[in-house]
N, C-alpha and C positions, 0 to 999 in steps of 0.2 A: 504494500500500500504506500504509494509515494505521496504523502500528504504534506511534508515539510516544504516550505518555500525557500528560495534562495535570497541571499542578501548581498548587496553591493555597497561598498564604502571605500573611502580613500585608503591609501596604504599607511604604513607606519603604525605606531602605537594607537593613535586615535582610530584608525580603520580597524585594527585588530579588536580593540575594545568595543567599537560600534557593532561589529559582526557578532561578538560574543553576547552583547546585550540583546541583540535582535534574535539570536539563536534560541535563547531560553523561552521567550513567550511563543515563538513559532513551534518549538517542540511541544510545549504544553498544549497549544491549540490543536496540534496533530493528534495527541493522545485523547483529548476531549472529543474530537470528531470521531476518532476510531471507536471510542467507547459508546458514543451515541449511536453509531451505526450498528455496533454489536447489540445494544439494548433493543434496537428496532428490528433485529434479526437480519440485518443487511450485511453483516460481517461475521466471520467465524471467530471462535475463541482464539484460534492460532493467529489469525490476522491481527486481532486486537492486542494480543500478548506480544507479538513480534513488534508491532508499532510502539508499544509502551517500552519495550526493551531497547529498541533502536533510539527512541527519543531520549531515554535516560542516558544513553551513551553520548548523544549530541550535547546534552546539558553538561555532562562531565567534561567533554572535550572543550566546550566553551569556557568552563571554569579553569581548566588547565591552561588554555591560551591566555586568559586574562591574568592568571597568576605569574606567567612567564614575562610579562611586560616589565620593562625597565623605565624608571623615571628619567626625564630629559634634563631637568635642572637640579641644582644643588638643593633648592627649597623642596622640590618634589621628592628627591631622594631622601631628604631628612624626614619628610612626612611618611614616605613609604617605610622607612626604617622604624619610625615610631609606631606605626600601625602593625608592623610585623611581629612585634613583641607580645 
């Protein structure tokens, strides 16, 4: 079931963060749609479960990408360091 949408954004940290932030609600919407189809009898248990598993992976991938970002300025690095503790 290909329910997740694609996101386009600029490159660099801002683009990476933008894509990660867009990925989570998109994945959540895909699971919601899949479960609604299952409840209405228009999708199988396997299809709904596979969609949920795939979208959970999408959310984890987005989290990993966001946590890999490096701050550009000294002030941002200081803030990043402070929040990492």
